N, C-alpha and C positions, 0 to 999 in steps of 0.2 A: 504494500500500500504506500503510494507516494504522498509525501507531505509537502506543504509549501511554507517556506520561511515567512513568519508573520511580519518581518521587518523589510526584507528586500524582495520577497515573492519568489525566491529561488527554489526550485524543486529539490527536495532532499528525501533520502530514504529514512525508514523508521529508526535504523541504528545510527544515522547521522544527526538525529534530533538532539540538539544541545539545550533546548528549552524545556517546556512541559507539554502535555497533551493539548492544552487549550491554546498555547502560544508557542508553536514549534519555531526553533531558530537554527540556522545553519552555523557552521563553525566560526566563520568570519564575524557574523552578527553577534554570536554569543560571547565572543572574546573582545568585542569592541568596547570602547569606554564612553561614558556619558557624564555630563556635569550635573551634580545634584542641585536642584533649584533652591534648596534651603541653605546648605552649608557651603555650596560652590566648590566642593571637592570633585575631582575626576575619579569616578569609580567604574568598575566593570558593569555592563548592562545587566548581568545576573543579580547585582546588588541593588537594582533600581526597583522601586515600587511606585505605581501610579496612584496618587492620593489626591482626590478632588481635581483631577486634570493636570496635576503637577508631577513631574518625575523627581522623586526624592529618594535618597539612599535609605537602606534598611535601618541604619542607626537613627537617622532623623525621624523616620516613621515610628520607631519604637519610642523615641522621646515624645513624639506627638501623642501616641496612644497612652503613655504613662501620664502625661499632663492631663489628658482627657479623663483618665480613670481617677486621678487625684481630684480633679474638679467635681467628678461625679460622686466620689466618696465624701467630699466635703458638703455636698448638698444634703438636705434633710430627708428627702424622699428615697426610700430603699425599695428597689424592685427585684424581681426574681433574677434578672440577669446579673445584678450586683452580687446577689447571694452566691450564684454559681461561680462568678469570677473570684470571689473571696475564698472559695473552697479549693481553687486550683493552686498548685505549688507556685511559689515565687521563684522566678528564674532571673538571674542577673544577666547582664549583657555578655554575649559570647566573647571569649578572649582567645589568645593564641593556644591555650591549653584546653579549650572546649567550654561547655556550659556548666555553670555551678548552680545546683539546686540549693536554695537557702532555707526553705521551709516546706513541710508537707503537713497539711491539716487533715488529721485522721482521728476518728473516734477511738476510744480505748478498746472497745470490743473488736473493732476491725483490726487494730494493731495486734491484739492477742491472737486472733485467728491467723493473721499474716505470719506471725512468728512461729506458730505451731506448724503451719505449712512449710516454712523454711526448715524447721527441725526434721520433719518427715522427709523432705527433699534431700537433706544432707546425709541420710543413712546410706543410700547406695554409693555416694561419693566416699564416705568413710570406709566402706567395705573395699572399694577399689584401691584406695590409698593404702590400707592395711595389707592387702594382698601384694601390691607392688613393693612396699617396703620389705615384706617378708621374703619375696623372691630375691631382691637385691641383697639382703642380709645373708641369705643362704649361699648366693654366688660368691660373696666376699669371703665368707667362712670357708667355702670349698677351695678357693684360691690359696688360702693360707694353710690348708691341710687340716682344718679343725672340723670334726664331725659333730652333728647335733647331739648324738648319743653321748659323746664325751662331755659336752657342756651340761646335759641334763642329769648325768649320773653324779656330778660333783656336788 
C-alpha cells in the first residue's frame, strides 16, 4: 500500500513512513527542521506540535498544557476531567536519561494487591536463579576436584 508524504506529497512505501499513520512523512521531510513559533528554536519537525494553528515544539506545548492545568486547578469548579487528571502519575519533562515518574496515586488496597502479584510473579524467577547458581557452583567445584559427597559428609 503506497502512502503519500503529508508535507511534500511524495509517494512512499509503508516501511519508508517516518511519520505516523495519520500524517505519513518521507525521510527528507521527517528529518527537516522547523522554527518553533513560541521559543524561536530550530527543532526537528518530529518535535513540532500544531496548537491553535501555530507550530510549536513539544517543550513549549507541555509548558502551555501545564499552565492551563495550573489555571484550571486554581479555579473553584472541579469537574470529572480534573479528577481523572489528578489520578494520573506526575511525569517530569523528558531528559537525556529518559522520563522520571515522581508520583503515583494509588489506593492502599490496590497497592497491597499489586505487591502480592509481584510476590507471586517472583517465584518462578527465584527458582530459575537458584537452579542457575547451583549449576555454576557444581561446575566450579568439579573444576577444583571437590565432590559434593565430600562436602556433605564433613
